[in-house]
C-alpha positions as CSV (number, residue, x, y, z in Angstrom):
1,M,-0.3,-14.2,-53.0
2,D,3.1,-13.0,-51.9
3,D,4.5,-10.3,-49.6
4,N,4.5,-7.8,-52.6
5,D,0.7,-7.9,-52.6
6,V,0.6,-7.1,-48.9
7,I,3.1,-4.2,-49.4
8,L,1.1,-2.9,-52.3
9,A,-2.1,-3.1,-50.4
10,K,-0.5,-1.4,-47.4
11,N,0.5,1.4,-49.6
12,G,-3.1,1.9,-50.9
13,D,-3.1,-0.3,-54.1
14,E,-6.8,-1.2,-54.4
15,E,-6.2,-4.2,-56.8
16,A,-3.8,-5.8,-54.3
17,M,-6.3,-5.1,-51.5
18,E,-9.1,-6.7,-53.4
19,K,-6.9,-9.7,-54.3
20,I,-6.1,-10.2,-50.6
21,F,-9.8,-9.8,-49.6
22,L,-10.9,-12.3,-52.1
23,K,-8.3,-14.8,-51.0
24,Y,-9.4,-14.6,-47.3
25,R,-13.2,-14.4,-47.9
26,N,-13.7,-18.2,-47.7
27,Y,-11.5,-18.4,-44.6
28,I,-13.6,-15.7,-42.9
29,L,-16.9,-17.4,-44.0
30,K,-15.7,-20.8,-42.9
31,H,-14.7,-19.6,-39.4
32,N,-17.9,-17.6,-38.9
33,K,-20.3,-20.4,-39.7
34,Y,-21.1,-21.2,-36.0
35,L,-20.6,-17.7,-34.5
36,F,-23.3,-15.2,-33.6
37,I,-23.1,-11.4,-33.0
38,K,-25.9,-9.9,-31.0
39,G,-28.0,-7.6,-33.1
40,G,-26.1,-8.5,-36.2
41,D,-26.3,-11.0,-39.0
42,Y,-24.0,-13.2,-41.2
43,N,-22.7,-10.2,-43.2
44,D,-21.8,-8.3,-40.1
45,L,-19.4,-11.1,-39.0
46,L,-18.0,-11.1,-42.5
47,Q,-17.4,-7.4,-42.3
48,E,-15.8,-7.8,-38.9
49,G,-13.5,-10.4,-40.4
50,Y,-12.6,-7.9,-43.2
51,I,-11.8,-5.3,-40.5
52,G,-9.4,-7.8,-38.8
53,L,-7.8,-8.5,-42.2
54,L,-7.5,-4.8,-42.9
55,K,-5.8,-4.3,-39.5
56,A,-3.4,-7.2,-40.4
57,I,-2.5,-5.6,-43.7
58,R,-1.8,-2.3,-42.1
59,S,0.3,-3.6,-39.2
60,Y,2.1,-6.5,-41.0
61,D,5.9,-6.3,-40.8
62,K,7.7,-8.8,-43.0
63,D,10.9,-8.3,-41.0
64,K,9.3,-10.2,-38.0
65,N,9.8,-13.5,-39.7
66,V,6.1,-14.4,-39.6
67,S,4.1,-15.3,-42.7
68,F,1.3,-12.9,-43.6
69,N,-1.1,-15.8,-43.8
70,H,-0.5,-16.8,-40.1
71,F,-0.5,-13.2,-38.9
72,A,-3.8,-12.4,-40.8
73,N,-5.5,-15.5,-39.5
74,I,-4.7,-14.5,-35.9
75,C,-5.8,-10.8,-36.5
76,I,-9.1,-12.0,-38.1
77,K,-10.0,-14.4,-35.3
78,R,-9.1,-12.0,-32.6
79,H,-11.1,-9.1,-34.1
80,I,-14.2,-11.3,-34.7
81,I,-14.1,-12.6,-31.1
82,S,-13.5,-9.2,-29.7
83,S,-16.5,-7.8,-31.7
84,I,-18.8,-10.6,-30.5
85,Q,-17.8,-10.1,-26.9
86,S,-18.3,-6.4,-27.2
87,A,-21.8,-6.8,-28.8
88,N,-22.9,-9.4,-26.3
89,C,-21.7,-7.3,-23.3
90,M,-24.5,-6.0,-21.2
91,K,-22.4,-3.0,-20.2
92,K,-23.4,-1.0,-23.3
93,T,-27.1,-2.1,-23.5
94,I,-28.6,1.2,-22.6
95,L,-26.5,3.0,-25.3
96,N,-27.3,0.4,-27.9
97,N,-31.0,0.6,-27.1
98,S,-30.9,4.4,-27.2
99,L,-29.4,4.4,-30.6
100,I,-32.2,2.3,-32.1
101,G,-34.8,5.0,-31.4
102,D,-37.4,6.3,-29.1
103,D,-40.1,3.7,-30.0
104,S,-39.3,1.3,-27.2
105,S,-42.3,-0.5,-25.6
106,I,-43.2,-0.2,-21.9
107,D,-41.8,-3.7,-21.4
108,D,-38.4,-2.6,-22.7
109,F,-38.7,0.4,-20.3
110,Y,-39.3,-1.8,-17.3
111,Q,-36.4,-4.1,-18.3
112,I,-34.1,-1.2,-18.5
113,T,-35.2,0.5,-15.3
114,N,-34.9,-2.8,-13.4
115,R,-31.4,-3.3,-14.6
116,Y,-30.0,0.3,-14.3
117,T,-30.1,3.0,-11.6
118,P,-32.0,6.2,-12.3
119,E,-28.6,7.9,-12.6
120,E,-27.4,5.5,-15.3
121,I,-30.7,6.0,-17.2
122,V,-30.4,9.8,-17.1
123,L,-26.7,9.6,-18.2
124,G,-27.6,7.2,-21.0
125,K,-30.3,9.6,-22.3
126,E,-27.8,12.5,-22.0
127,L,-25.2,10.5,-23.9
128,K,-27.8,9.7,-26.6
129,N,-28.7,13.3,-27.0
130,E,-25.1,14.4,-27.1
131,L,-24.3,11.7,-29.6
132,N,-27.2,12.7,-31.9
133,K,-26.0,16.3,-31.9
134,Y,-22.5,15.2,-32.7
135,L,-23.7,13.0,-35.6
136,I,-25.8,15.7,-37.1
137,S,-23.0,18.1,-37.2
138,N,-20.1,15.8,-38.0
139,L,-21.4,13.2,-40.5
140,T,-21.4,13.8,-44.3
141,E,-24.8,13.2,-46.1
142,I,-23.9,9.7,-47.1
143,E,-22.7,8.9,-43.6
144,K,-26.0,10.2,-42.2
145,D,-27.9,8.0,-44.6
146,V,-25.8,5.0,-43.8
147,C,-26.1,5.6,-40.1
148,E,-29.9,5.8,-40.3
149,Y,-30.1,2.5,-42.2
150,L,-27.7,0.9,-39.7
151,C,-29.9,2.0,-36.8
152,Q,-32.8,0.4,-38.6
153,G,-31.0,-2.9,-38.8
154,Y,-30.1,-3.0,-42.5
155,T,-27.0,-5.0,-43.6
156,Y,-24.4,-3.2,-45.5
157,R,-25.5,-4.9,-48.7
158,E,-29.1,-3.7,-48.2
159,I,-27.8,-0.2,-47.4
160,A,-25.8,-0.2,-50.6
161,K,-28.8,-1.2,-52.6
162,E,-31.1,1.3,-50.9
163,L,-28.6,4.2,-51.5
164,N,-27.7,3.0,-55.0
165,Q,-24.0,2.9,-54.0
166,S,-21.2,0.4,-54.4
167,L,-20.5,-2.1,-51.6
168,K,-17.1,-0.6,-51.2
169,R,-18.3,3.0,-50.9
170,T,-21.0,1.9,-48.5
171,D,-18.6,-0.1,-46.4
172,N,-16.2,2.8,-46.3
173,A,-19.0,5.1,-45.1
174,I,-19.9,2.5,-42.4
175,Q,-16.3,2.4,-41.2
176,R,-16.1,6.2,-41.1
177,V,-19.3,6.4,-39.1
178,R,-18.1,3.8,-36.6
179,K,-14.8,5.5,-36.2
180,K,-16.4,8.9,-35.6
181,I,-18.8,7.4,-33.1
182,L,-16.1,5.6,-31.2
183,T,-13.8,8.7,-31.2
184,H,-16.6,10.8,-29.8
185,L,-17.6,8.3,-27.2
186,E,-14.1,7.9,-26.0
187,A,-13.7,11.7,-25.7
188,Y,-17.1,12.0,-24.0
189,L,-16.5,9.2,-21.4
190,K,-13.1,10.6,-20.3
């Protein structure tokens, strides 16, 4: 692979993008072997690695005299570590628990209430309701389906199979859902 593939991928060439993704797949798998993401599985770490790779492709500047290989490896590692730290952070537990559904047991309730003040619990429920309204009105039908399966704990491969969609289309829908949720949460929390 040379810089031309990176430039083509950066400009939207799907064949060049696929070539780069295939080249880095083993690297991502090898470096994720001993890592764990809370609430996720092996494929989620692979996906996070691909997101890091995609960020590397989009922001690579060959004029900086750094090889793409070195730059991509750093972006992949940093993105995966950042994702793991974010998932394992207790700060967002009430939001994560609220997105899973309303079927929490009484034990879960006591754990949450012992960890959070009544104000934080009310704000978390308010945020959950606000986010649900936002998702209903702003997601496309495929994004809604993907989001529902994600909340049930399905991997992106399982979602693709359930929805009879390609992995790429499913992954793109997942990325759009995540981006919309993050954008809304950032605006809501300001």
